[in-house]
C-alpha angles and dihedrals in degrees: 000000000000120000108206104169140015127196104220130332120337132220086268086087092050090056101040100028133264101270127147092250092049090049091054092048092046090053094047093047091048092050098044116164095034129093127222141184119241089255092055091046090052094048097044096043094047094239124128116259092235090054092050091049090050095050097036098088090056092048092050091046090053088063097233096115133040135192112252107180145343126232110184105309094338118101117201121214134191136186109274116227093170093079128076090235093051093050093046094051091046091051090050091048092051092046090054092049093048094047091050091047090051091051091050091048091052090050091051092048090053091053094052117094114244116267113251117216116228115202 
C-alpha cells in the first residue's frame, strides 16, 4: 500500500512526539514523490522557517532528503528512498501508521453491535 498524501499530521507524531523535526519528517514522508523548497516545507509542516533552516543541515546529513533541482535561488528537496536510512525511516513510519490503524479498527469493531443471524 502506497501512501501518497496526508491531510495534516499523522499518528506518527502521537507516537514519537510533536516536535518540529518530527513534523518536518511527517510532512516529507506523507508527501513522498514531490519536491519542496524550505519555505514550502516550513509552511506545510507548521514549523517556523527559521527552525527549518536551523535543523536542515542535520536532516540532509542524515541522508533522508536530497536536493532535486534549483530554480533561481530556491533549492527543492524531496524525501530520499534511495538510501538505506531513507528506506529504514519510511518502513518505520509505515509500521507506526499501520499499527495505529489496526488499533483504531479494533476499537471500532468493539463498538459495533454483534451481527444476528436470521435463518
